[in-house]
ROSE-4610 file (N, C-alpha, C; in Angstrom, 1 decimal, always signed):
// ROSE-4610
residu = [X/X/X/X/X/X/X/X/X/X/X/X/X/X/X/X/X/X/X/X/X/X/X/X/X/X/X/X/X/X/X/X/X/X/X/X/X/X/X/X/X/X/X/X/X/X/X/X/X/X/X/X/X/X/X/X/X/X/X/X/X/X/X/X/X/X/X/X/X/X/X/X/X/X/X/X/X/X/X/X/X/X/X/X/X/X/X/X/X/X/X/X/X/X/X/X/X/X/X/X/X/X/X/X/X/X/X/X/X/X/X/X/X/X/X/X/X/X/X/X/X/X/X/X/X/X/X/X/X/X/X/X/X/X/X/X/X/X/X/X/X/X/X/X/X/X/X/X/X/X/X/X/X/X/X/X/X/X/X/X/X/X/X/X/X/X/X/X/X/X/X/X/X/X/X/X/X/X/X/X/X/X/X/X/X/X/X/X/X/X/X/X/X/X/X/X/X/X/X/X/X/X/X/X/X/X/X/X/X/X/X/X/X/X/X/X/X/X/X/X/X/X/X/X/X/X/X/X/X/X/X/X/X/X/X/X/X/X/X/X/X/X/X/X/X/X/X/X/X/X/X/X/X/X/X/X/X/X/X/X/X/X/X/X/X/X/X/X/X/X/X/X/X/X/X/X/X/X/X/X/X/X/X/X/X/X/X/X/X/X/X/X/X/X/X/X/X/X/X/X/X/X/X/X/X/X/X/X/X/X/X/X/X/X/X/X/X/X/X/X/X/X/X/X/X/X/X/X/X/X/X/X/X/X/X/X/X/X/X/X/X/X/X/X/X/X/X/X/X/X/X/X/X/X/X/X/X/X/X/X/X/X/X/X/X/X/X/X/X/X/X/X/X/X/X/X/X/X/X/X/X/X/X/X/X/X/X/X/X/X/X/X/X/X/X/X/X/X/X/X/X/X/X/X/X/X/X/X/X/X/X/X/X/X/X/X/X/X/X/X/X/X/X/X/X/X/X/X/X/X/X/X/X/X/X/X/X/X/X/X/X/X/X/X/X/X/X/X/X/X/X/X/X/X/X/X/X/X/X/X/X/X/X/X/X/X/X/X/X/X/X/X/X/X/X/X/X/X/X/X/X/X/X/X/X/X/X/X/X/X/X/X/X/X/X/X/X/X/X/X/X/X/X/X/X/X/X/X/X/X/X/X/X/X/X/X/X/X/X/X/X/X/X/X/X/X/X/X/X/X/X/X/X/X/X/X/X/X/X/X/X/X/X/X/X/X/X/X/X/X/X/X/X/X/X/X/X/X/X/X/X/X/X/X/X/X/X/X/X/X/X/X/X/X/X/X/X/X/X/X/X/X/X/X/X/X/X/X/X/X/X/X/X/X/X/X/X/X/X/X/X/X/X/X/X/X/X/X/X/X/X/X/X/X/X/X/X/X/X/X/X/X/X/X/X/X/X]
num = [1/1/1/2/2/2/3/3/3/4/4/4/5/5/5/6/6/6/7/7/7/8/8/8/9/9/9/10/10/10/11/11/11/12/12/12/13/13/13/14/14/14/15/15/15/16/16/16/17/17/17/18/18/18/19/19/19/20/20/20/21/21/21/22/22/22/23/23/23/24/24/24/25/25/25/26/26/26/27/27/27/28/28/28/29/29/29/30/30/30/31/31/31/32/32/32/33/33/33/34/34/34/35/35/35/36/36/36/37/37/37/38/38/38/39/39/39/40/40/40/41/41/41/42/42/42/43/43/43/44/44/44/45/45/45/46/46/46/47/47/47/48/48/48/49/49/49/50/50/50/51/51/51/52/52/52/53/53/53/54/54/54/55/55/55/56/56/56/57/57/57/58/58/58/59/59/59/60/60/60/61/61/61/62/62/62/63/63/63/64/64/64/65/65/65/66/66/66/67/67/67/68/68/68/69/69/69/70/70/70/71/71/71/72/72/72/73/73/73/74/74/74/75/75/75/76/76/76/77/77/77/78/78/78/79/79/79/80/80/80/81/81/81/82/82/82/83/83/83/84/84/84/85/85/85/86/86/86/87/87/87/88/88/88/89/89/89/90/90/90/91/91/91/92/92/92/93/93/93/94/94/94/95/95/95/96/96/96/97/97/97/98/98/98/99/99/99/100/100/100/101/101/101/102/102/102/103/103/103/104/104/104/105/105/105/106/106/106/107/107/107/108/108/108/109/109/109/110/110/110/111/111/111/112/112/112/113/113/113/114/114/114/115/115/115/116/116/116/117/117/117/118/118/118/119/119/119/120/120/120/121/121/121/122/122/122/123/123/123/124/124/124/125/125/125/126/126/126/127/127/127/128/128/128/129/129/129/130/130/130/131/131/131/132/132/132/133/133/133/134/134/134/135/135/135/136/136/136/137/137/137/138/138/138/139/139/139/140/140/140/141/141/141/142/142/142/143/143/143/144/144/144/145/145/145/146/146/146/147/147/147/148/148/148/149/149/149/150/150/150/151/151/151/152/152/152/153/153/153/154/154/154/155/155/155/156/156/156/157/157/157/158/158/158/159/159/159/160/160/160/161/161/161/162/162/162/163/163/163/164/164/164/165/165/165/166/166/166/167/167/167/168/168/168/169/169/169/170/170/170/171/171/171/172/172/172/173/173/173/174/174/174/175/175/175/176/176/176/177/177/177/178/178/178/179/179/179/180/180/180/181/181/181/182/182/182/183/183/183/184/184/184/185/185/185/186/186/186/187/187/187/188/188/188/189/189/189/190/190/190/191/191/191/192/192/192/193/193/193/194/194/194/195/195/195/196/196/196/197/197/197/198/198/198/199/199/199/200/200/200/201/201/201/202/202/202/203/203/203/204/204/204/205/205/205/206/206/206/207/207/207/208/208/208/209/209/209]
x = [+88.7/+89.1/+89.2/+88.6/+88.6/+90.0/+90.3/+91.6/+91.7/+92.9/+93.2/+93.3/+92.6/+92.5/+93.9/+94.9/+96.2/+96.8/+96.3/+96.8/+96.5/+95.4/+95.0/+96.2/+97.0/+98.1/+99.2/+99.3/+100.4/+100.4/+99.2/+99.0/+99.4/+99.7/+100.0/+99.8/+100.3/+100.2/+98.9/+98.1/+96.8/+95.6/+94.6/+93.3/+92.4/+91.9/+91.0/+89.6/+89.2/+87.8/+86.9/+86.0/+85.3/+83.8/+83.4/+82.0/+81.5/+80.6/+80.2/+78.7/+78.4/+77.0/+76.4/+77.2/+76.6/+77.1/+76.2/+76.6/+77.4/+77.2/+77.9/+79.4/+79.7/+81.1/+81.9/+81.3/+81.9/+83.1/+82.8/+83.8/+85.0/+84.7/+85.8/+86.6/+86.0/+86.8/+87.7/+87.1/+87.9/+89.1/+88.8/+89.8/+90.9/+90.5/+91.5/+92.4/+91.9/+92.7/+93.6/+93.1/+93.9/+95.1/+94.8/+95.8/+96.9/+96.6/+97.6/+98.2/+97.9/+98.5/+97.8/+96.6/+95.8/+94.7/+94.7/+93.7/+92.8/+93.1/+92.2/+91.2/+89.9/+89.0/+87.9/+87.8/+86.7/+85.6/+84.5/+83.3/+82.4/+82.2/+81.4/+79.9/+79.2/+77.7/+77.1/+77.5/+77.0/+76.0/+75.9/+75.0/+74.2/+73.2/+72.4/+73.1/+74.1/+74.9/+75.9/+76.2/+77.3/+77.2/+76.1/+76.0/+76.0/+75.2/+75.3/+76.7/+77.5/+78.8/+79.7/+79.6/+80.4/+80.1/+78.8/+78.5/+79.1/+79.0/+79.6/+81.1/+81.8/+83.3/+83.7/+82.9/+83.2/+83.0/+82.0/+81.7/+82.6/+82.9/+83.7/+85.2/+85.6/+87.0/+87.5/+87.6/+88.0/+89.4/+90.2/+91.5/+91.5/+90.5/+90.3/+89.8/+90.3/+89.8/+88.8/+87.6/+86.6/+85.9/+85.9/+85.2/+84.2/+83.6/+82.5/+82.9/+82.6/+82.9/+81.6/+81.7/+80.6/+79.6/+80.1/+79.2/+78.9/+77.6/+77.1/+76.4/+76.0/+75.2/+75.3/+74.6/+74.7/+74.0/+73.0/+72.3/+73.2/+73.9/+74.9/+75.9/+76.4/+77.4/+76.8/+75.5/+74.9/+74.6/+74.2/+73.9/+75.2/+76.3/+77.6/+78.1/+78.0/+78.5/+77.8/+76.5/+75.6/+76.0/+76.5/+76.9/+78.3/+79.0/+80.3/+81.5/+81.3/+82.3/+83.3/+84.6/+85.6/+86.0/+85.7/+86.0/+85.1/+85.0/+84.2/+85.0/+84.6/+85.2/+84.1/+84.3/+83.3/+83.9/+83.1/+83.6/+83.9/+83.2/+83.4/+83.3/+83.3/+83.3/+82.2/+81.4/+80.5/+80.6/+80.3/+80.4/+79.4/+78.2/+77.2/+77.8/+78.6/+79.2/+80.3/+81.1/+82.2/+81.6/+80.6/+80.1/+79.4/+78.7/+78.0/+79.0/+80.1/+81.1/+81.8/+82.0/+82.6/+81.6/+80.3/+79.3/+79.3/+79.5/+79.5/+80.8/+81.9/+83.2/+83.7/+83.3/+83.6/+84.6/+85.9/+86.9/+86.6/+86.8/+86.4/+87.6/+87.7/+88.6/+87.8/+87.8/+87.0/+87.5/+86.7/+87.1/+87.2/+88.1/+88.3/+88.7/+88.4/+88.8/+89.3/+89.2/+89.5/+90.2/+90.9/+91.5/+90.4/+89.3/+88.2/+87.7/+87.6/+87.2/+88.3/+89.5/+90.6/+90.5/+90.3/+90.2/+89.0/+87.9/+86.7/+87.0/+87.6/+88.0/+89.0/+90.0/+90.9/+90.3/+89.3/+88.6/+87.9/+87.5/+86.8/+87.8/+89.0/+90.0/+90.5/+90.2/+90.7/+91.9/+93.0/+94.2/+94.7/+94.0/+94.3/+93.1/+93.2/+92.1/+92.3/+91.1/+91.1/+91.0/+91.9/+91.7/+90.9/+89.7/+88.8/+88.0/+87.8/+88.5/+89.9/+90.9/+92.2/+92.7/+92.6/+93.0/+92.3/+91.0/+90.1/+90.4/+90.8/+90.9/+92.4/+93.3/+94.7/+95.8/+95.4/+96.3/+97.6/+98.7/+100.0/+100.3/+100.0/+100.4/+99.6/+98.4/+97.6/+98.2/+98.5/+99.1/+100.4/+101.2/+102.5/+102.2/+101.2/+100.9/+100.4/+99.8/+99.3/+100.3/+101.5/+102.5/+102.8/+103.1/+103.5/+102.3/+101.2/+100.1/+99.4/+99.5/+98.8/+99.8/+100.9/+102.0/+101.5/+100.5/+100.0/+99.1/+98.8/+97.8/+98.4/+98.0/+98.4/+97.2/+97.5/+96.4/+96.4/+95.2/+95.0/+94.3/+95.0/+94.3/+93.6/+92.4/+91.5/+90.8/+90.6/+89.8/+90.6/+90.6/+91.3/+92.8/+93.2/+94.5/+94.7/+95.8/+96.1/+97.4/+97.8/+99.1/+100.2/+100.0/+101.0/+101.2/+100.1/+100.2/+100.4/+100.1/+100.2/+101.5/+102.7/+104.0/+104.3/+103.7/+103.9/+103.3/+102.1/+101.4/+102.2/+102.5/+103.1/+104.5/+105.1/+106.4/+106.3/+105.1/+104.9/+105.0/+105.6/+105.8/+104.5/+103.4/+102.1/+101.1/+101.6/+100.7/+101.1/+100.2/+100.4/+100.1/+99.0/+98.6/+97.7/+97.2/+96.2/+95.1/+93.9/+92.8/+92.7/+92.3/+92.2/+91.2/+90.5/+89.5/+90.1/+91.4/+91.9/+92.2/+92.2/+92.5/+91.3/+90.1/+88.9/+88.1/+88.7/+88.0/+86.7/+85.7/+84.4/+84.3/+85.2/+85.2/+85.7/+86.7/+87.2/+86.2/+85.4/+84.3/+83.2/+82.9/+81.9/+82.3/+83.5/+84.0/+84.5/+84.4/+84.9/+86.4/+87.2/+88.6/+89.4/+89.2/+89.8/+91.3/+91.9/+93.4/+94.0/+93.2/+93.6/+93.6/+92.6/+92.5/+93.7/+94.0/+95.1/+96.4/+96.6/+97.8/+97.9/+96.8/+96.7/+97.0/+96.5/+96.8/+98.3/+98.8/+100.3/+101.1/+100.8/+101.6/+101.5/+100.4/+100.3/+101.3/+101.9/+102.9/+104.2/+104.4/+105.6/+105.5/+104.4/+104.2/+104.9/+105.2/+105.8/+107.3/+107.8/+109.2/+110.2]
y = [+4.1/+2.7/+2.5/+1.4/+1.1/+0.8/+1.2/+1.0/-0.4/-0.9/-2.2/-1.9/-2.7/-2.4/-2.3/-3.1/-3.1/-1.7/-0.9/+0.5/+1.3/+0.9/+1.7/+1.7/+0.6/+0.5/+1.4/+1.9/+2.7/+4.1/+4.5/+5.9/+6.2/+5.1/+5.3/+4.1/+4.0/+2.7/+2.5/+3.6/+3.5/+4.0/+3.1/+3.5/+3.9/+5.1/+5.4/+4.7/+4.1/+3.5/+4.5/+5.1/+6.3/+6.0/+6.4/+6.4/+7.8/+8.2/+9.6/+9.8/+10.6/+10.8/+12.0/+13.0/+14.3/+14.5/+14.7/+14.9/+16.1/+17.2/+18.4/+18.3/+17.1/+16.9/+16.3/+15.8/+15.0/+15.7/+16.9/+17.6/+18.1/+18.8/+19.3/+18.1/+17.0/+15.8/+15.3/+15.1/+14.7/+15.6/+16.9/+17.9/+17.9/+17.6/+17.4/+16.2/+15.1/+13.9/+14.2/+14.8/+15.1/+16.1/+17.0/+17.9/+17.2/+16.1/+15.3/+14.2/+14.2/+13.3/+12.0/+11.9/+10.6/+10.9/+10.1/+10.4/+9.2/+8.0/+6.9/+6.9/+7.0/+7.1/+6.0/+5.3/+4.2/+4.7/+5.1/+5.5/+4.3/+3.9/+2.7/+3.0/+2.0/+2.0/+1.7/+2.4/+2.2/+3.3/+4.3/+5.4/+5.9/+6.6/+7.2/+8.2/+8.8/+9.9/+9.3/+8.0/+7.5/+7.7/+7.3/+7.4/+8.9/+9.8/+11.2/+11.8/+11.3/+11.8/+11.3/+10.1/+9.6/+10.4/+10.7/+11.4/+12.8/+13.5/+14.8/+14.8/+13.8/+13.8/+13.4/+12.5/+12.1/+13.3/+14.1/+15.2/+16.4/+16.7/+18.0/+17.8/+16.6/+16.3/+15.2/+15.3/+14.2/+13.7/+14.5/+14.0/+12.9/+12.8/+11.8/+10.5/+9.4/+8.1/+7.6/+7.9/+7.6/+6.3/+5.4/+4.1/+3.9/+2.7/+2.4/+1.1/+1.2/+0.0/-0.6/-1.8/-2.5/-2.9/-3.3/-3.8/-5.2/-5.5/-6.8/-7.6/-6.9/-7.6/-6.7/-7.3/-6.6/-5.2/-5.1/-3.8/-2.7/-3.1/-2.1/-1.7/-2.6/-2.3/-1.4/-1.7/-0.9/+0.6/+0.7/+2.1/+2.8/+2.2/+2.9/+3.3/+2.4/+2.7/+3.9/+4.0/+5.1/+6.4/+6.3/+7.5/+8.0/+7.2/+7.6/+7.0/+5.9/+5.2/+4.6/+4.7/+4.3/+2.8/+2.3/+1.0/+0.6/-0.7/-1.3/-2.2/-2.2/-3.1/-3.9/-5.2/-6.0/-6.6/-6.8/-7.4/-8.9/-9.6/-11.0/-11.1/-12.4/-12.6/-13.6/-13.2/-14.1/-13.9/-14.9/-14.8/-13.7/-13.6/-12.6/-11.2/-10.9/-9.6/-9.4/-10.4/-10.4/-10.2/-11.0/-10.9/-9.6/-9.1/-7.8/-6.7/-6.7/-5.6/-5.7/-6.9/-7.1/-6.6/-6.9/-6.4/-4.9/-4.2/-2.8/-2.1/-2.9/-2.5/-1.7/-2.2/-1.6/-2.4/-2.0/-2.8/-3.2/-4.4/-4.9/-5.4/-4.9/-5.4/-6.3/-7.6/-8.5/-8.8/-8.9/-9.3/-10.8/-11.3/-12.7/-12.8/-14.0/-14.3/-15.7/-16.5/-17.9/-18.3/-19.5/-20.0/-20.4/-20.8/-21.2/-19.9/-18.8/-17.6/-17.1/-17.3/-16.9/-17.7/-19.0/-19.9/-19.6/-19.2/-18.7/-17.5/-16.5/-15.3/-15.5/-16.4/-16.7/-17.4/-18.2/-18.9/-17.9/-16.8/-15.8/-14.7/-14.9/-14.0/-12.9/-12.9/-11.8/-12.3/-11.4/-11.8/-10.7/-9.6/-8.6/-8.5/-8.9/-9.2/-8.4/-8.1/-7.5/-8.6/-8.6/-9.5/-8.7/-9.3/-8.6/-9.6/-9.4/-8.3/-8.8/-8.1/-8.6/-9.0/-8.1/-8.4/-9.6/-9.6/-10.6/-12.0/-12.1/-13.5/-14.0/-13.3/-13.8/-12.8/-11.8/-10.7/-11.1/-10.6/-10.8/-12.3/-13.0/-14.5/-15.2/-14.9/-15.5/-15.2/-13.9/-13.5/-14.1/-14.3/-15.0/-16.5/-17.1/-18.5/-18.6/-17.6/-17.6/-17.3/-16.8/-16.4/-17.6/-18.8/-19.9/-20.5/-20.9/-21.5/-20.6/-19.3/-18.3/-17.3/-17.8/-16.9/-15.8/-16.1/-15.2/-14.1/-14.1/-13.2/-12.2/-10.9/-9.9/-9.3/-8.6/-8.3/-6.8/-6.3/-5.1/-5.4/-5.7/-6.0/-4.8/-5.0/-4.0/-4.6/-3.7/-4.2/-4.3/-3.3/-3.3/-2.8/-2.4/-1.9/-0.5/-0.2/+1.1/+1.6/+2.9/+3.4/+2.6/+2.0/+1.2/-0.1/-0.8/-2.1/-2.1/-1.0/-0.9/-1.3/-0.8/-1.1/-2.6/-3.4/-4.8/-5.5/-5.0/-5.5/-5.1/-3.9/-3.3/-3.9/-4.5/-5.2/-6.5/-7.1/-8.5/-8.4/-9.5/-9.5/-9.5/-10.0/-10.2/-9.1/-8.0/-6.9/-5.7/-5.1/-3.9/-2.6/-2.7/-1.5/-2.0/-1.1/-1.4/-0.5/-0.9/+0.0/+0.4/+1.6/+2.1/+3.2/+3.1/+4.2/+5.4/+5.2/+6.3/+7.6/+7.6/+8.8/+9.8/+9.2/+10.1/+9.7/+10.0/+9.6/+10.3/+9.6/+10.1/+11.5/+11.7/+13.0/+14.1/+13.8/+14.8/+15.2/+14.3/+14.6/+15.4/+15.0/+15.7/+17.1/+17.3/+18.7/+19.5/+18.9/+19.5/+19.9/+19.0/+19.2/+18.8/+19.6/+19.2/+19.2/+20.1/+20.2/+18.9/+18.4/+17.2/+16.0/+15.9/+14.9/+15.0/+16.2/+16.4/+15.9/+16.2/+15.8/+14.3/+13.6/+12.2/+11.5/+12.1/+11.6/+11.8/+12.9/+13.1/+12.1/+11.9/+11.0/+9.5/+9.2/+7.8/+7.4/+8.4/+8.0/+7.5/+7.8/+7.3/+5.9/+5.2/+3.9/+2.8/+2.9/+1.8/+1.8/+0.7/+0.6/+0.8]
z = [-63.4/-63.1/-61.6/-61.1/-59.7/-59.2/-57.9/-57.4/-56.9/-56.8/-56.2/-54.7/-53.9/-52.4/-51.8/-52.3/-51.8/-51.9/-52.9/-53.0/-51.7/-51.0/-49.8/-48.8/-48.8/-47.8/-48.2/-49.4/-49.9/-49.4/-48.9/-48.5/-47.0/-46.3/-44.9/-44.1/-42.9/-42.1/-41.4/-41.3/-40.5/-41.4/-41.5/-42.1/-40.9/-40.8/-39.7/-39.9/-38.8/-38.8/-38.1/-38.9/-38.5/-38.2/-37.0/-36.7/-36.5/-37.4/-37.5/-37.1/-36.2/-35.7/-36.3/-36.7/-37.2/-38.6/-39.6/-40.9/-41.1/-40.3/-40.4/-40.0/-39.3/-39.0/-40.1/-41.1/-42.2/-42.8/-43.4/-44.1/-43.2/-42.1/-41.3/-40.7/-40.4/-40.0/-41.1/-42.3/-43.4/-43.7/-43.7/-43.9/-42.9/-41.6/-40.6/-40.8/-41.2/-41.5/-42.7/-43.8/-44.9/-44.5/-43.7/-43.2/-42.5/-41.9/-41.2/-42.1/-43.4/-44.3/-44.4/-43.9/-44.0/-45.0/-46.2/-47.2/-47.4/-46.8/-46.9/-45.7/-45.9/-44.8/-44.9/-43.9/-43.8/-42.9/-43.5/-42.7/-42.5/-41.3/-41.0/-41.1/-41.6/-41.6/-40.3/-39.3/-37.9/-37.5/-38.3/-37.9/-39.1/-38.9/-40.0/-40.8/-40.2/-40.9/-41.8/-41.8/-42.6/-44.1/-44.7/-46.1/-46.6/-45.9/-46.3/-46.1/-45.1/-44.9/-46.0/-46.4/-47.5/-48.8/-49.0/-50.2/-50.2/-49.0/-48.9/-49.2/-48.5/-48.7/-50.1/-50.7/-52.1/-53.1/-52.8/-53.7/-53.5/-52.3/-52.0/-51.8/-51.5/-51.2/-52.1/-53.4/-54.3/-54.0/-53.3/-53.0/-51.9/-51.2/-50.2/-50.9/-50.4/-50.8/-49.7/-49.9/-48.9/-49.2/-48.2/-48.4/-47.3/-47.4/-46.5/-45.7/-44.4/-43.6/-43.1/-42.5/-41.9/-43.0/-44.2/-45.3/-45.0/-44.8/-44.4/-45.5/-46.6/-47.6/-48.9/-50.0/-51.3/-51.2/-50.4/-50.3/-49.8/-48.7/-48.2/-49.2/-50.0/-51.0/-52.1/-52.5/-53.5/-53.0/-51.8/-51.3/-51.1/-50.7/-50.5/-51.9/-52.9/-54.2/-54.8/-54.6/-55.0/-54.4/-53.1/-52.4/-52.7/-53.5/-54.0/-53.3/-52.5/-51.8/-52.9/-52.6/-53.5/-53.2/-52.0/-51.6/-50.5/-50.3/-49.2/-48.3/-47.0/-46.0/-45.3/-45.2/-44.5/-43.2/-42.2/-41.0/-41.1/-42.0/-42.4/-43.9/-44.3/-45.8/-46.2/-47.1/-47.8/-49.3/-50.1/-51.5/-52.0/-51.3/-51.7/-51.7/-50.7/-50.6/-51.7/-51.8/-52.8/-54.2/-54.6/-55.9/-56.1/-55.1/-55.2/-55.5/-54.8/-54.9/-56.3/-56.8/-58.1/-59.2/-59.0/-60.0/-60.0/-58.9/-58.8/-59.1/-59.4/-59.6/-58.3/-57.2/-55.9/-55.2/-55.1/-54.5/-53.0/-52.7/-51.3/-50.5/-49.3/-48.3/-47.4/-47.6/-46.8/-45.4/-44.4/-43.1/-42.9/-42.2/-41.9/-40.4/-39.8/-38.5/-38.3/-39.4/-39.4/-40.7/-40.6/-41.8/-42.9/-42.4/-43.4/-44.1/-43.4/-44.1/-45.1/-44.7/-45.7/-46.9/-46.8/-47.9/-48.8/-48.2/-49.0/-49.7/-49.1/-49.8/-50.9/-50.7/-51.7/-52.9/-52.6/-53.7/-54.6/-54.1/-54.9/-55.4/-55.2/-55.8/-54.9/-53.6/-52.7/-51.9/-52.0/-51.3/-50.3/-50.3/-49.3/-48.3/-47.1/-46.2/-44.9/-44.3/-43.0/-41.9/-40.9/-39.8/-38.8/-38.4/-37.5/-36.7/-35.4/-34.6/-34.1/-34.6/-34.5/-33.1/-32.2/-30.8/-30.2/-30.4/-29.8/-30.3/-31.6/-32.2/-32.2/-31.7/-31.6/-32.1/-32.7/-33.1/-33.7/-33.2/-33.7/-33.9/-32.8/-32.9/-33.9/-34.1/-35.2/-36.6/-36.8/-38.1/-38.3/-37.3/-37.5/-37.9/-37.3/-37.7/-39.1/-39.7/-41.0/-42.1/-41.7/-42.7/-43.7/-43.1/-44.0/-44.8/-44.2/-45.0/-45.9/-45.6/-46.5/-47.0/-47.6/-48.0/-49.0/-49.8/-50.8/-50.3/-49.0/-48.4/-47.6/-47.7/-46.8/-46.1/-45.0/-44.0/-43.6/-43.3/-42.6/-41.3/-40.2/-38.9/-38.4/-37.9/-37.3/-36.1/-35.1/-33.9/-32.7/-31.8/-30.6/-30.7/-31.9/-32.1/-31.6/-31.0/-30.4/-31.0/-30.7/-31.2/-30.5/-29.3/-28.7/-29.3/-29.7/-30.3/-31.8/-32.5/-33.9/-34.5/-33.9/-34.5/-34.5/-33.5/-33.4/-34.6/-35.0/-36.2/-37.5/-37.6/-38.8/-39.1/-38.0/-38.2/-38.9/-38.9/-39.5/-41.0/-41.6/-43.1/-43.8/-43.2/-44.0/-43.6/-42.9/-42.6/-43.4/-44.1/-45.0/-44.3/-43.5/-42.7/-41.6/-40.8/-39.7/-39.8/-39.2/-39.1/-37.6/-37.4/-36.0/-35.8/-34.7/-34.5/-33.7/-33.3/-32.4/-33.2/-34.5/-35.2/-35.1/-34.9/-34.8/-33.6/-32.4/-31.1/-31.0/-30.4/-30.2/-29.6/-28.6/-27.9/-28.7/-29.6/-30.5/-31.5/-32.0/-32.9/-32.2/-31.0/-30.3/-30.0/-29.7/-29.3/-30.5/-31.7/-33.0/-32.8/-32.2/-32.0/-33.2/-34.3/-35.6/-35.5/-34.8/-34.8/-34.1/-33.1/-32.4/-33.4/-34.2/-35.2/-36.2/-36.6/-37.5/-36.9/-35.6/-34.9/-34.8/-34.5/-34.4/-35.7/-36.8/-38.1/-38.5/-38.1/-38.4/-37.6/-36.4/-35.6/-36.1/-36.8/-37.2/-38.3/-38.9/-40.0/-39.4/-38.1/-37.4/-36.8/-37.0/-36.3/-37.0/-38.3/-39.0/-38.7/-38.2/-37.8/-39.0]
């Protein structure tokens, strides 16, 4: 049975947004995050290694909830589902993506940046949304403004969020979790600094007030 995307927020305050360049890094990176108590992993479709990495993690680490990010169209969703992704994340929202994910029984966390996009996602039945790029489009102040008109909507802000700013987002009533790339920094992946990633994952649990 497919998970409800809101369940993703129940596993911790931060979903790592992962850009992976080397397939061989997939399993040790995922193991490092799991060791730090982070089990929801968003692997973005920004590199050629992304889909093979998702497939490896899904096959060898079933305790991880591995999903796919940067889903732009139905083909992305289909390829990710075939690789074993448990959920999908899109930077924006179109009905094409929403309908494709429903047809695949692939839970979708749709990205929005405007009230019109929220209304489009709501019309298609999506109420847990990703604000992206959060810092660039108004961040905390924008989310505060949306509490009243979109009372039924909750958010996972992503984009430009840091360990310093994350608690400000997590304190908002309509924010369930945040997405962040700082749990898997490019230099840590390059240097195979898995213990550093574990420590960053562990620290992320203390960000919610």
